[in-house]
C-alpha positions as CSV (number, residue, x, y, z in Angstrom):
1,M,0.0,0.0,0.0
2,T,1.4,3.4,-1.0
3,L,1.1,6.1,1.6
4,S,0.4,9.7,0.7
5,K,2.8,12.5,1.6
6,S,0.6,13.6,4.4
7,Q,0.7,10.1,5.9
8,Q,4.4,9.6,5.3
9,S,5.6,12.8,7.0
10,P,4.4,11.9,10.6
11,I,6.0,8.5,10.3
12,I,9.3,10.1,9.1
13,I,9.1,12.5,12.1
14,I,8.5,9.6,14.5
15,L,11.4,7.6,13.1
16,A,13.7,10.7,13.3
17,L,12.7,11.3,16.9
18,L,13.4,7.7,17.9
19,L,16.7,7.8,16.0
20,C,17.7,11.1,17.7
21,Y,16.8,9.7,21.1
22,F,19.0,6.7,20.5
23,I,21.9,8.9,19.4
24,F,21.4,11.3,22.3
25,I,21.6,8.5,25.0
26,K,24.4,6.7,23.2
27,F,26.6,9.8,23.4
28,N,25.1,11.2,26.7
29,L,24.0,14.4,25.0
30,L,21.2,15.0,27.4
31,Q,23.0,13.7,30.5
32,R,22.8,17.1,32.2
33,V,19.0,17.1,31.9
34,N,18.9,13.6,33.4
35,Y,21.0,14.8,36.3
36,F,19.0,17.9,36.8
37,V,15.7,15.9,37.3
38,Y,17.5,13.3,39.4
39,D,19.1,16.0,41.7
40,E,15.6,17.5,42.3
41,Q,14.2,14.1,43.2
42,M,17.2,13.2,45.3
43,T,17.1,16.4,47.2
44,M,13.4,15.8,48.2
45,L,14.0,12.2,49.1
46,A,17.2,12.9,51.1
47,E,15.2,14.9,53.6
48,E,13.0,11.8,54.4
49,L,15.9,9.4,54.8
50,V,17.8,9.0,58.0
51,S,21.5,8.8,58.0
52,D,23.5,6.1,59.9
53,D,23.8,6.9,63.6
54,D,27.0,4.8,63.7
55,I,28.9,7.4,61.7
56,I,30.0,10.5,63.5
57,V,31.9,13.5,62.2
58,I,34.4,15.4,64.3
59,A,34.3,18.7,62.4
60,I,37.2,21.1,62.2
61,D,34.6,23.9,62.0
62,D,34.8,27.7,62.3
63,Y,34.0,27.3,66.0
64,S,36.9,24.9,66.5
65,L,39.4,27.2,64.7
66,T,38.4,30.0,67.1
67,Q,38.5,27.9,70.2
68,M,41.7,26.1,69.4
69,G,43.5,29.4,68.5
70,G,44.7,29.9,72.1
71,I,45.7,26.2,72.5
72,A,47.3,25.2,69.2
73,G,47.5,28.5,67.3
74,R,46.4,28.9,63.7
75,W,45.6,26.1,61.3
76,P,47.3,23.8,60.5
77,W,47.7,22.7,64.2
78,P,50.7,20.8,65.4
79,R,50.0,17.1,65.0
80,T,50.3,16.6,68.8
81,V,46.7,17.8,68.9
82,H,45.6,15.0,66.6
83,G,47.7,12.5,68.6
84,Q,46.1,13.6,71.9
85,L,42.6,13.3,70.4
86,L,43.3,9.9,68.8
87,S,44.9,8.6,72.0
88,S,41.7,9.4,74.0
89,L,39.4,7.9,71.3
90,N,41.4,4.7,71.3
91,Q,40.5,4.2,74.9
92,I,36.8,4.0,74.1
93,S,37.2,1.6,71.2
94,P,35.6,3.2,68.1
95,A,34.8,0.8,65.2
96,A,37.1,2.8,62.9
97,I,38.7,6.3,62.7
98,A,39.4,8.0,59.4
99,F,41.3,11.3,59.0
100,D,40.0,13.3,56.0
101,I,43.2,15.2,56.2
102,L,46.2,15.0,53.9
103,F,49.3,14.8,56.1
104,T,51.5,15.5,53.1
105,E,54.5,17.2,54.5
106,K,56.5,16.7,57.7
107,D,56.4,19.5,60.2
108,I,60.1,20.6,60.1
109,Y,59.5,23.2,62.9
110,R,57.8,20.7,65.2
111,P,59.2,17.3,64.6
112,D,58.3,16.2,68.1
113,A,54.7,16.7,67.3
114,D,54.9,14.4,64.2
115,A,56.8,11.9,66.3
116,F,54.1,11.8,69.0
117,F,51.3,11.4,66.4
118,N,53.2,8.6,64.8
119,E,53.6,6.9,68.1
120,V,49.9,7.0,68.7
121,L,49.2,5.7,65.2
122,V,51.4,2.6,65.9
123,E,49.2,1.8,68.9
124,S,46.1,2.3,66.7
125,S,44.9,-0.7,64.6
126,N,41.8,0.9,63.1
127,V,42.9,4.3,61.9
128,F,42.7,5.1,58.2
129,L,44.4,7.9,56.3
130,T,43.8,9.5,52.9
131,T,45.6,9.7,49.7
132,L,44.6,11.6,46.5
133,E,45.4,10.5,42.9
134,Q,46.5,13.5,40.8
135,N,46.0,14.1,37.2
136,I,49.3,13.7,35.3
137,S,50.3,15.3,32.0
138,Q,52.0,13.3,29.2
139,G,55.3,12.0,30.4
140,G,54.5,12.8,34.1
141,G,53.9,10.5,37.1
142,V,55.9,7.4,38.1
143,L,55.5,3.8,37.3
144,V,52.8,2.3,39.4
145,K,54.9,-0.7,40.2
146,Q,57.5,1.6,41.7
147,L,55.1,3.3,44.1
148,P,55.4,2.3,47.8
149,K,53.8,-1.1,48.4
150,E,52.3,0.5,51.6
151,L,50.0,2.5,49.3
152,G,48.0,-0.6,48.9
153,L,47.6,-0.9,45.1
154,I,46.2,-4.1,43.9
155,K,47.7,-5.6,40.8
156,T,45.1,-7.4,38.6
157,R,45.7,-9.7,35.6
158,Q,45.1,-6.8,33.3
159,A,47.7,-4.6,35.1
160,N,50.0,-2.7,32.7
161,D,53.6,-2.7,34.1
162,K,54.2,0.6,32.2
163,A,51.2,2.3,33.8
164,K,52.0,5.6,35.6
165,A,50.3,7.5,38.3
166,A,50.9,10.3,40.9
167,F,49.5,10.3,44.4
168,I,49.6,12.8,47.2
169,L,50.9,10.6,50.0
170,P,50.9,11.2,53.8
171,N,54.7,11.6,54.0
172,A,54.4,12.9,57.5
173,I,53.2,9.5,58.7
174,D,55.4,6.4,59.0
175,R,54.7,4.0,56.2
176,D,54.3,1.1,58.6
177,T,51.1,2.6,59.9
178,W,49.6,3.4,56.5
179,K,46.1,2.2,55.9
180,L,45.4,4.4,52.9
181,G,42.4,4.9,50.7
182,S,41.8,7.4,48.0
183,I,39.3,10.2,48.5
184,N,39.0,11.4,44.9
185,F,35.5,12.7,44.2
186,T,35.2,13.3,40.5
187,P,32.3,15.5,39.4
188,N,30.1,14.8,36.4
189,T,30.2,17.0,33.3
190,D,28.0,19.6,35.0
191,G,30.4,20.0,37.9
192,V,28.3,18.1,40.4
193,G,29.6,14.9,42.0
194,R,27.2,12.0,42.3
195,Y,29.4,8.9,42.1
196,Y,32.1,7.6,44.5
197,D,34.9,5.2,43.8
198,V,34.9,1.7,45.1
199,Y,38.4,1.6,43.6
200,R,40.4,3.6,41.1
201,N,41.4,1.7,38.0
202,I,44.8,2.7,36.9
203,D,45.4,0.7,33.8
204,G,44.7,-2.6,35.6
205,W,46.0,-1.5,39.0
206,H,43.3,-1.0,41.6
207,M,43.5,1.6,44.3
208,P,40.7,1.1,46.9
209,S,38.9,4.2,48.0
210,L,39.0,5.1,51.7
211,P,35.3,4.1,52.2
212,A,36.0,0.7,50.5
213,K,39.2,0.2,52.6
214,L,37.3,1.0,55.8
215,I,34.3,-1.2,55.0
216,N,36.5,-4.1,54.0
217,A,38.3,-3.8,57.3
218,L,35.0,-4.2,59.0
219,N,34.5,-7.5,57.1
220,L,31.5,-6.1,55.3
221,P,30.7,-7.0,51.6
222,L,31.7,-4.6,48.8
223,P,30.1,-4.2,45.3
224,S,32.1,-5.4,42.4
225,S,31.6,-2.3,40.4
226,E,34.3,0.4,40.0
227,K,32.1,3.1,41.5
228,I,28.7,3.6,43.1
229,L,25.9,6.1,42.6
230,L,25.4,7.7,46.0
231,Q,22.1,7.9,47.8
232,W,22.1,11.0,49.9
233,Q,20.3,11.2,53.1
234,G,19.7,13.6,56.0
235,D,19.9,17.3,56.3
236,K,21.6,19.0,53.3
237,F,23.9,21.1,55.5
238,M,24.8,18.6,58.2
239,P,23.6,15.1,57.1
240,Y,25.5,13.2,59.9
241,K,25.9,13.6,63.6
242,T,28.6,16.2,64.0
243,V,30.7,17.2,67.0
244,S,33.1,20.2,67.0
245,Y,36.8,19.1,67.1
246,S,37.5,21.6,69.9
247,D,34.9,20.0,72.1
248,V,36.2,16.5,71.6
249,Y,39.8,17.7,72.1
250,L,39.0,19.5,75.4
251,A,37.0,16.4,76.5
252,A,40.1,14.3,75.7
253,V,42.5,16.5,77.6
254,E,40.2,16.7,80.6
255,Q,39.4,13.0,80.4
256,E,35.7,13.4,80.2
257,E,34.9,9.8,79.5
258,A,31.1,10.3,79.6
259,F,31.4,12.7,76.6
260,L,33.8,10.5,74.8
261,Q,31.6,7.4,75.1
262,Q,29.4,8.6,72.3
263,F,32.2,7.5,69.9
264,S,32.4,3.9,71.2
265,N,31.9,1.4,68.5
266,K,31.2,4.2,66.0
267,I,32.9,5.1,62.7
268,V,34.6,8.4,63.4
269,L,35.5,10.7,60.6
270,V,37.8,13.7,61.3
271,G,37.6,16.4,58.7
272,A,37.2,20.1,57.9
273,T,33.9,21.9,57.6
274,A,35.1,25.4,58.2
275,S,34.4,27.8,55.3
276,G,37.9,29.0,55.3
277,L,39.5,25.6,54.7
278,F,37.9,25.3,51.2
279,D,37.0,21.6,51.5
280,A,33.6,21.7,49.9
281,R,32.2,20.0,46.8
282,A,29.0,20.4,44.7
283,T,26.5,17.5,45.3
284,P,22.8,17.0,44.4
285,I,21.7,18.1,47.8
286,N,24.2,20.9,48.4
287,Q,26.4,22.9,46.1
288,H,28.9,23.4,48.9
289,L,28.9,20.2,50.9
290,P,32.1,19.6,53.0
291,G,34.1,16.7,51.8
292,V,33.9,14.9,55.1
293,Y,30.2,14.5,54.7
294,I,30.6,13.2,51.2
295,L,33.1,10.6,52.7
296,A,30.5,9.8,55.4
297,T,27.8,9.3,52.7
298,A,30.0,6.9,50.7
299,I,30.8,4.9,53.9
300,D,27.1,4.8,54.8
301,N,26.1,3.7,51.3
302,L,28.7,0.8,51.3
303,K,28.1,-0.2,54.9
304,N,24.3,-0.4,54.6
305,Q,24.2,-1.1,50.8
306,R,22.2,2.0,50.2
307,Y,23.9,2.9,47.0
308,L,21.7,3.3,43.9
309,I,21.5,1.0,41.0
310,P,20.4,2.3,37.5
311,I,17.7,0.4,35.9
312,P,18.6,-1.5,32.6
313,E,19.0,0.8,29.6
314,T,16.5,-1.3,27.7
315,L,13.7,-0.3,30.0
316,S,14.6,3.4,29.6
317,L,14.5,2.9,25.8
318,I,11.2,1.2,25.9
319,S,9.7,3.9,28.1
320,A,11.0,6.6,25.8
321,F,9.7,5.0,22.6
322,I,6.3,4.4,24.1
323,S,6.1,8.0,25.3
324,I,7.1,9.4,21.9
325,L,4.6,7.1,20.1
326,L,1.8,8.0,22.4
327,I,2.3,11.8,21.9
328,S,2.7,11.3,18.2
329,A,-0.5,9.1,18.0
330,S,-2.6,11.8,19.7
331,F,-1.7,14.1,16.8
332,I,-2.1,11.5,14.0
333,L,-5.4,9.9,15.2
334,I,-7.2,13.2,16.0
335,K,-8.1,15.4,13.0
336,N,-9.0,18.7,14.5
337,Y,-5.9,20.8,15.2
338,S,-7.1,22.4,18.4
339,K,-8.1,19.0,19.8
340,Q,-4.8,17.6,18.7
341,V,-2.9,20.2,20.7
342,V,-5.1,20.0,23.8
343,S,-5.1,16.2,23.8
344,A,-1.4,15.9,23.2
345,F,-0.7,18.5,25.9
346,I,-2.8,16.7,28.4
347,L,-1.3,13.3,27.4
348,S,2.2,14.8,27.7
349,I,1.4,16.0,31.2
350,V,-0.1,12.6,32.2
351,V,2.8,10.6,30.7
352,S,5.3,13.0,32.4
353,V,3.6,12.6,35.8
354,I,3.5,8.9,35.5
355,L,7.2,8.8,34.6
356,L,7.9,11.0,37.6
357,L,5.9,8.9,40.0
358,L,7.5,5.7,38.6
359,S,11.0,7.3,38.9
360,N,10.3,8.5,42.5
361,G,9.0,5.1,43.4
362,L,12.0,3.3,42.0
363,L,14.3,5.8,43.7
364,R,12.8,4.8,47.1
365,Q,13.7,1.2,46.2
366,Q,17.3,2.3,45.5
367,Q,16.9,2.1,41.8
368,V,17.5,5.0,39.5
369,F,15.3,5.7,36.4
370,F,16.8,8.7,34.7
371,I,13.8,10.4,33.0
372,G,15.2,13.8,32.2
373,E,16.0,12.9,28.6
374,I,12.6,11.2,28.2
375,L,10.8,14.3,29.5
376,S,12.9,16.4,27.1
377,F,11.8,14.2,24.1
378,I,8.2,14.3,25.2
379,L,8.5,18.1,25.1
380,V,10.3,18.0,21.7
381,T,7.8,15.6,20.3
382,F,4.9,17.8,21.4
383,I,6.5,21.0,20.0
384,L,7.6,19.3,16.8
385,F,4.2,17.8,16.0
386,S,2.4,21.0,17.1
387,F,4.5,23.0,14.6
388,Y,4.1,20.4,11.9
389,Y,0.3,20.1,12.2
390,G,0.1,23.8,12.9
391,Y,1.8,24.4,9.6
392,I,-0.6,21.9,7.9
393,E,-3.5,23.6,9.5
394,Y,-2.3,27.0,8.5
395,K,-1.7,25.8,4.9
396,N,-5.2,24.2,4.8
397,R,-6.8,27.3,6.2
398,Q,-5.1,29.5,3.7
399,Q,-6.2,27.2,0.9
400,A,-9.7,27.0,2.2
401,L,-9.8,30.8,2.7
402,A,-8.6,31.3,-0.9
403,M,-11.0,28.7,-2.2
404,F,-14.2,29.5,-0.2
405,S,-13.8,33.2,-0.4
406,R,-14.9,32.7,-4.0
407,F,-18.1,31.2,-2.8
408,L,-18.8,32.9,0.5
409,D,-18.3,36.2,2.3
410,P,-14.7,36.1,3.6
411,T,-15.8,36.9,7.2
412,V,-18.1,33.9,7.0
413,V,-15.3,31.7,5.8
414,T,-13.1,32.8,8.7
415,K,-15.8,31.9,11.2
416,L,-16.4,28.5,9.5
417,L,-12.6,27.8,9.6
418,K,-12.6,28.7,13.3
419,D,-15.5,26.4,14.0
420,D,-14.0,23.6,11.8
421,G,-17.0,24.0,9.5
422,L,-15.0,23.4,6.3
423,S,-13.7,19.9,7.0
424,L,-14.4,17.4,4.3
425,N,-16.5,15.2,6.5
426,K,-18.8,18.2,7.0
427,L,-18.7,19.5,3.5
428,N,-19.6,16.4,1.5
429,K,-23.1,15.4,2.2
430,K,-26.7,15.1,1.0
431,Q,-29.1,17.7,2.3
432,T,-32.1,19.9,1.5
433,L,-30.9,23.2,0.0
434,T,-32.4,26.2,-1.8
435,V,-30.8,26.8,-5.2
436,L,-31.0,30.0,-7.2
437,F,-30.2,30.7,-10.8
438,S,-30.0,34.2,-12.2
439,D,-29.6,34.7,-15.9
440,I,-29.3,37.8,-18.1
441,R,-32.0,37.9,-20.7
442,G,-31.0,38.5,-24.3
443,F,-27.4,38.4,-23.4
444,T,-26.5,37.2,-26.9
445,Q,-27.9,40.4,-28.5
446,I,-26.1,42.5,-25.9
447,A,-22.8,40.8,-26.6
448,E,-23.2,41.3,-30.4
449,K,-23.7,45.0,-30.0
450,S,-20.9,45.6,-27.5
451,D,-17.1,45.5,-27.7
452,A,-15.2,42.9,-25.6
453,Q,-13.9,45.3,-22.9
454,A,-17.2,47.1,-22.5
455,L,-19.0,43.7,-22.2
456,V,-16.5,42.5,-19.6
457,D,-16.8,45.7,-17.6
458,L,-20.6,45.5,-17.8
459,L,-20.7,41.9,-16.5
460,N,-18.1,42.5,-13.8
461,N,-20.0,45.5,-12.5
462,Y,-23.3,43.7,-12.5
463,F,-21.9,40.5,-10.9
464,N,-20.1,42.5,-8.2
465,Q,-23.3,44.0,-7.0
466,Q,-25.3,40.8,-7.2
467,V,-22.7,38.7,-5.4
468,K,-22.6,41.2,-2.5
469,I,-26.3,40.7,-2.1
470,I,-25.9,36.9,-2.1
471,F,-23.2,37.1,0.5
472,K,-25.2,39.6,2.6
473,H,-28.0,37.1,2.8
474,H,-25.6,34.2,3.7
475,G,-25.8,32.6,0.4
476,T,-23.0,30.5,-1.2
477,L,-21.9,31.5,-4.7
478,D,-21.6,28.3,-6.7
479,K,-20.3,29.6,-10.0
480,F,-20.7,31.9,-12.9
481,I,-22.0,30.1,-16.0
482,G,-21.3,32.6,-18.7
483,D,-23.8,35.3,-17.9
484,C,-25.6,33.2,-15.3
485,I,-25.1,33.3,-11.5
486,M,-25.7,30.0,-9.6
487,A,-26.0,30.2,-5.8
488,F,-27.5,28.2,-3.0
489,W,-28.4,28.5,0.7
490,G,-28.1,26.0,3.6
491,A,-24.5,24.9,3.2
492,P,-21.8,25.2,4.4
493,V,-23.5,27.9,6.5
494,A,-26.4,26.4,8.3
495,I,-29.5,28.6,8.0
496,E,-32.7,28.0,9.8
497,N,-34.9,28.9,6.9
498,H,-32.8,29.0,3.8
499,A,-35.8,29.4,1.4
500,V,-36.6,32.7,3.1
501,S,-33.0,33.9,2.8
502,A,-32.9,32.9,-0.9
503,I,-36.1,34.7,-1.8
504,D,-35.1,37.8,0.2
505,A,-31.8,37.8,-1.7
506,A,-33.6,37.5,-5.0
507,L,-35.9,40.4,-4.3
508,N,-32.9,42.5,-3.2
509,M,-31.2,41.5,-6.5
510,E,-34.3,42.7,-8.3
511,Q,-34.2,46.1,-6.6
512,Q,-30.4,46.4,-7.2
513,L,-31.1,45.6,-10.9
514,K,-33.4,48.6,-11.2
515,S,-30.7,50.9,-9.8
516,F,-28.1,49.2,-12.0
517,K,-30.2,49.8,-15.2
518,Q,-30.3,53.5,-14.4
519,S,-26.6,53.7,-14.7
520,L,-26.6,52.1,-18.2
521,P,-26.6,53.9,-21.5
522,E,-29.9,54.1,-23.4
523,H,-29.2,51.2,-25.7
524,L,-28.8,48.9,-22.7
525,Q,-32.0,49.9,-20.9
526,H,-33.6,46.7,-21.9
527,F,-31.0,44.9,-19.7
528,D,-32.9,42.4,-17.6
529,V,-32.6,39.1,-15.7
530,G,-34.6,36.1,-14.7
531,I,-34.3,34.4,-11.4
532,G,-35.5,30.8,-10.6
533,I,-35.5,29.3,-7.2
534,H,-36.2,25.8,-6.0
535,T,-35.8,24.0,-2.6
536,G,-35.0,20.3,-2.6
537,E,-32.5,17.5,-1.8
538,C,-29.1,18.0,-3.3
539,I,-25.6,16.5,-3.1
540,V,-23.2,19.2,-1.9
541,G,-19.4,19.0,-1.6
542,M,-16.0,19.3,-3.1
543,I,-16.4,18.0,-6.7
544,G,-14.0,18.1,-9.6
545,A,-10.6,16.8,-10.6
546,E,-7.4,16.6,-8.5
547,L,-6.1,19.8,-10.2
548,R,-9.3,21.7,-9.7
549,L,-12.0,21.2,-7.0
550,D,-15.0,23.3,-6.6
551,Y,-17.6,23.5,-3.8
552,T,-20.8,22.9,-5.7
553,V,-24.2,21.2,-5.7
554,I,-25.6,18.6,-8.0
555,G,-28.9,16.8,-8.4
556,D,-32.3,17.0,-9.8
557,S,-33.2,19.9,-7.6
558,V,-30.4,21.9,-9.2
559,N,-31.7,21.1,-12.7
560,L,-35.2,22.2,-11.7
561,A,-34.0,25.5,-10.4
562,S,-32.3,26.1,-13.7
563,R,-35.4,25.1,-15.6
564,I,-37.5,27.5,-13.5
565,E,-35.2,30.4,-14.3
566,G,-35.7,29.6,-18.0
567,L,-39.5,30.0,-17.5
568,T,-39.2,33.6,-16.2
569,K,-39.0,34.9,-19.8
570,H,-42.7,34.3,-20.2
571,S,-44.1,35.4,-16.8
572,A,-42.2,37.2,-14.0
573,R,-38.7,38.2,-13.2
574,I,-38.6,35.9,-10.2
575,L,-40.2,32.5,-10.0
576,V,-40.1,30.0,-7.2
577,S,-41.3,26.4,-6.9
578,E,-44.2,25.3,-4.7
579,Q,-41.7,23.6,-2.3
580,T,-39.9,26.9,-1.8
581,K,-43.1,28.9,-1.5
582,N,-44.5,26.5,1.2
583,L,-41.3,27.1,3.3
584,A,-41.6,30.9,3.0
585,N,-45.4,31.6,3.2
586,H,-45.0,33.3,6.5
587,A,-42.5,35.8,5.2
588,F,-43.7,36.7,1.7
589,D,-46.8,37.1,-0.4
590,F,-46.9,34.9,-3.6
591,T,-48.7,35.3,-6.9
592,Y,-49.6,32.0,-8.5
593,Q,-48.1,31.8,-12.0
594,G,-49.7,28.6,-13.1
595,E,-48.4,25.1,-13.9
596,H,-45.7,24.5,-16.3
597,K,-44.1,21.7,-18.2
598,V,-40.5,21.3,-17.3
599,K,-38.0,19.2,-19.4
600,G,-37.1,16.0,-17.6
601,R,-40.3,15.9,-15.5
602,E,-43.6,14.3,-16.3
603,A,-45.5,16.2,-13.6
604,L,-46.3,19.8,-14.1
605,V,-44.5,22.3,-11.9
606,K,-46.4,25.0,-10.0
607,L,-44.6,28.3,-10.0
608,Y,-45.1,31.5,-7.9
609,Q,-43.9,35.0,-8.0
610,P,-42.8,36.2,-4.5
611,K,-43.4,39.8,-3.2
612,Y,-42.7,41.5,0.0
613,K,-45.6,41.5,2.4
614,I,-47.4,44.9,2.5
615,D,-46.2,45.8,6.0
616,K,-42.6,45.0,5.0
617,T,-42.8,46.9,1.8
618,D,-44.1,50.0,3.7
619,K,-41.3,49.7,6.1
620,K,-38.8,49.6,3.3
621,E,-40.3,52.6,1.6
622,N,-40.1,54.6,4.8
623,L,-36.4,53.7,5.0
C-alpha cells in the first residue's frame, strides 16, 4: 500500500525522533537534563531518609578554629593535637577512625609533634588515612609498580607494568602505619559529584577508596563495580551527627569519659567543615557540601548497601519509545488541530507525571530511572508535531480561505474555519438546500452590440453588485456560468430557513437591478434578468478533478431551479417552486403563475412570484 505524503511525514518524524533519542543517549548528549531531574528528586528524598547513627563526624569547623586558637595556634595545628585526640578515642574503642586530612609534609618546625602522632598511630589498629590521585600530564607520574607497596595498590591480571600515576601521599606518617584509601570525588560534566569510587582503576592497577578500605576492614561486603551512585540522606547542610573538634579535644584533655563514650563502636571521621578551609564540593543536595560529609555518605552507602542501581538501559529505551509514540499518535489519530494540541498536551502531562511517579517510586527502592532525557523528548515531540500540524492547519486554512472566499463572504469563511465547518466530513453530504439561478435575458444580443472590454466591464460591474447581495444574505456562490449566476443556501453555512433567505436575496437582487439599469446607456436599458429558485434535496461537496476542485451542488433539484429560471421569460422576473413557496409563506406574499411543463419531469410544476408582504414593503419605503 502506497502512503500519501501527508501520511508519510508523521511516520518520518517519529522515526527521526526515535533515532535522535537513541543517538542522544548513546553519546550522553542529554545527561545534564537527566542529572537535573535526578538531583531534584534526590534532594526531596534525602530529607525523608535517616543517616546512619553509627557514623559521627568530628568537624574542624569555624568554632573549633576559634576555640583552638589559644591552644594550638592557627591552622594547621601541630600534630600533637591529633595525637592527643586519637589517644583518647582509642580508649573507648571506636569501630574505625578516618582522618579526612592529607598529612602531606612533615612539620620541620615541630618534629616532636609528628613523632608523637606517629607513636599513637602505631598503637592504633583501626585508623585510616587519605591519599589523593593526581592528574598527570603526558610523560608525568611514576611507574605504578615503583610506588610504595604500603600505598595498597592491587595488581590485577590486566595490570600494565608501564602504567604511571601520581598520588599525594601522607609523607608525615610512618609507612608502617599506612592504611590508605583514595578520596577522589570526580564531578560529572555539570560540575556536580554523584558517584564515589569503590576503587580507582589505573590501567589494571586498583587503588581502593577510603570508604571501601574501611568497609573491607569491618568485614562487610563490597560491590564489584568500580564506582557507586550515592544515595544522599539527611539534612543537606549537616547530614551526619557532628561534634566540633575543639569540644572533643577538650574532653580528651580533661578525660571526660562520659562525653567520649558517644564514639564507642562508631565510625569516626575527622575532617574540615570550616568555610575558610575550602574543602567543599558540589553535590545533588548541596552545592557546597564539606568533603567529610561526602566521605561519610560513601561509607554509609557501602556499609548499609544504600547505593543506587540504575535500571537497565533497555527499560529506559522502551519507556522513551512508548512516550514518543503516544504523543505522536494523539496528533495522528485526531483530525482537529485544536483538539490535537489539547489532547497531546494533556497526554504529555499525564505521561510525564506517570514517569515522575514511577521514577520516584523506584528511587525509594534504590533504583535510578533517569527520566530527564525522556521528558525532554516528550516536550520536543509535542512541540515538533504542534508546529508540523500547525503548519498543515495554516496551509489548509489559507487554501480554504482562498477557495471558499470565492463562494462565501470572507468573514463567514473565517468563522467557518474557526468552527471547523470546512472539514471534508462536514462539506460532503446530501441535504435539502435552496438553489438560485439568475440569468441575463437577451445576453447574446447585448454581446453582439458591445465590444469585448465594454461587455466584460458590464458583466463584472453587475456580478459584483449581485454577489454582494448573495453574501449579505448568507448565500453560497456556486459559480458563474457565462452570464448566469448560480448560488445556494443552507451549506456550508447552516441557515434556519434558507428558502426565506434565498427569496429575500432574489428580491434585493431585483431592486439592485433597477438601480443598475439607471446607470446604463440608453441602448442597454432593456438589460434584464430572470431568477429561478427551488428547494429540494441535493448533493453538496468538493467536486472536480485533482487539479481543480469546486464546492458545488448537483442533483435533480439543481436542474429544476435552472429550468424555473428559464420559464421567467414568459411570466415574471422571479419565480419559485411550490416547495420553496411553502417554506416561505410566513415571510412573503406569492402570486400564482400557473403550472408549467419542465424538461425531464412528467408532472407539471407549479410556480409562484414572490413579493414582500405589505407591511414589510411599507417599512422599506419609509427607510
